[in-house]
C-alpha positions as CSV (number, residue, x, y, z in Angstrom):
1,M,-15.2,-25.6,-20.1
2,K,-12.0,-27.7,-19.5
3,D,-11.9,-30.0,-16.2
4,H,-8.7,-31.0,-15.0
5,R,-8.6,-33.7,-17.0
6,S,-8.5,-32.3,-20.5
7,V,-5.4,-29.9,-19.5
8,G,-3.5,-33.4,-17.4
9,I,-4.3,-31.9,-14.1
10,K,-4.7,-35.5,-11.8
11,A,-7.3,-35.1,-9.7
12,A,-5.8,-35.9,-6.3
13,S,-3.0,-33.3,-7.1
14,L,-5.9,-30.8,-7.1
15,Y,-6.8,-32.4,-3.9
16,A,-3.8,-32.0,-2.3
17,S,-3.7,-28.7,-3.3
18,Y,-6.7,-28.0,-2.3
19,E,-6.1,-29.2,1.2
20,F,-2.9,-27.5,1.4
21,Y,-4.5,-24.1,1.2
22,F,-7.8,-24.7,2.8
23,G,-7.1,-27.5,5.1
24,K,-8.6,-31.2,4.5
25,R,-12.3,-32.0,4.3
26,G,-14.3,-33.7,6.8
27,G,-13.7,-31.3,9.9
28,Q,-10.0,-31.6,9.6
29,A,-8.0,-28.3,9.1
30,S,-3.9,-28.2,8.3
31,T,-2.1,-26.6,10.3
32,L,-0.8,-24.5,7.8
33,A,-4.7,-22.9,6.9
34,N,-5.0,-22.4,10.7
35,Q,-2.1,-20.5,11.7
36,E,-2.7,-17.2,12.9
37,T,-0.3,-14.3,10.8
38,K,1.4,-12.5,13.2
39,P,1.1,-8.7,11.7
40,M,4.9,-7.3,10.2
41,P,6.7,-5.3,13.2
42,R,6.5,-1.6,11.8
43,S,9.7,0.5,12.7
44,I,8.9,4.0,13.2
45,S,10.8,5.3,10.1
46,F,8.2,2.7,8.2
47,R,4.8,4.6,9.8
48,A,6.6,8.3,9.1
49,F,7.2,6.8,5.4
50,S,4.1,5.3,5.3
51,N,1.8,8.2,6.5
52,A,3.6,11.1,4.8
53,L,2.8,9.4,1.5
54,R,-1.4,9.4,2.6
55,I,-0.7,13.2,3.5
56,L,0.8,13.3,0.2
57,R,-1.9,11.6,-1.8
58,A,-4.5,13.9,1.2
59,L,-3.3,17.8,0.5
60,D,-5.9,20.3,0.1
61,S,-5.2,23.2,-2.2
62,Y,-5.1,25.5,0.1
63,E,-2.1,23.5,2.2
64,V,-0.4,23.8,-1.8
65,S,-1.9,27.3,-2.8
66,F,1.8,28.1,-4.1
67,L,0.8,25.8,-7.3
68,T,-0.8,27.1,-10.2
69,D,-4.6,26.2,-11.1
70,D,-2.8,24.0,-14.1
71,Q,-0.4,22.1,-11.2
72,W,-3.3,21.6,-9.1
73,E,-4.9,19.6,-11.5
74,K,-2.1,18.2,-12.4
75,F,-1.4,17.7,-8.5
76,R,-4.6,16.6,-7.9
77,T,-5.3,13.5,-10.5
78,N,-1.5,12.4,-9.7
79,P,0.2,13.6,-6.1
80,Y,3.3,11.4,-6.3
81,D,4.1,11.2,-9.8
82,F,3.7,15.4,-9.3
83,F,6.1,15.6,-6.5
84,M,8.9,13.3,-8.3
85,I,8.9,15.6,-11.4
86,T,8.7,19.3,-10.4
87,T,10.8,21.4,-9.1
88,D,12.7,21.2,-6.2
89,Y,11.1,24.5,-4.7
90,N,7.6,23.4,-5.3
91,A,8.7,19.6,-4.0
92,G,10.5,21.3,-0.9
93,L,7.0,23.5,-0.2
94,I,4.9,20.8,-0.8
95,W,7.3,18.7,2.0
96,E,6.5,21.4,4.3
97,A,2.9,21.3,4.2
98,I,3.5,17.5,4.9
99,Q,5.7,17.7,7.5
100,R,3.2,20.1,9.1
101,R,0.2,17.3,9.6
102,Q,3.5,14.8,10.4
103,P,2.6,13.9,14.0
104,E,5.0,14.8,16.6
105,E,6.2,11.5,17.5
106,L,6.9,10.6,13.1
107,K,8.2,14.2,12.1
108,Q,12.0,13.4,12.8
109,N,12.0,10.0,11.0
110,V,11.4,10.3,7.7
């Protein structure tokens, strides 16, 4: 196994990069390693879109009973790809199924 000398990296640069990411050794942590990460604010439209994608993945066969057995297998295997390549009519029916599950506060924001 190669060490830092065989690939031309100085040990000091390895230590510096370690301290940058993980904090200083000996109990003194760097300010970067200890910064709190604040969650990114999510807009209502982002939440609605994200929830719609989750619902699409979780739809059951009775909710898309208009699909043939072959179509259902393709949908179950990869619902995102199926939604993109199916007919507009089927996509519209799938969208209605998604909207039935969508919470009221998110329905109008997708």
